[in-house]
C-alpha angles and dihedrals in degrees: 000000000000129000134182124194116200123191105189122194090233134100114265092247090055091051091049091052091048093050090048089057096044105039127060088191092060091049091048091049092050091049094047093049097039090242140004113305114242092218142006143195111244114206120192118197120195116239088228093073133047095231094175097124092044094048092048092048094048092045092050091052093047092049094045092109096038138282133110139259136215131197137196095257105066142013090238121121106224127212123207089249092055092048093049092047091049090234118190118222118184089347096307136099126209110294090002099163092154093055091044094051092044091051091051092046092053092046092060 
């Protein structure tokens, strides 16, 4: 698990505009939600455990009344229905760290 905290010397609106320009994931999230969410639940999973079943279960409960989720392995914005159906987008499923690592290993 890796985390970076950045404290830019810019106004929040300027950072939001910058991230919108730079990140397809942020644009996709804004489109899927109909605007930028005002808050989020951040879930860290240790690399020492699989955690797939637990993450899927927690995400399904949290999205039970709507919303979307994103993971570290794709820029796709996942719905609860896609997660439950084990949908594949660009060759990856939700929280598909194995597929992501295998893809990167083969690309080397």
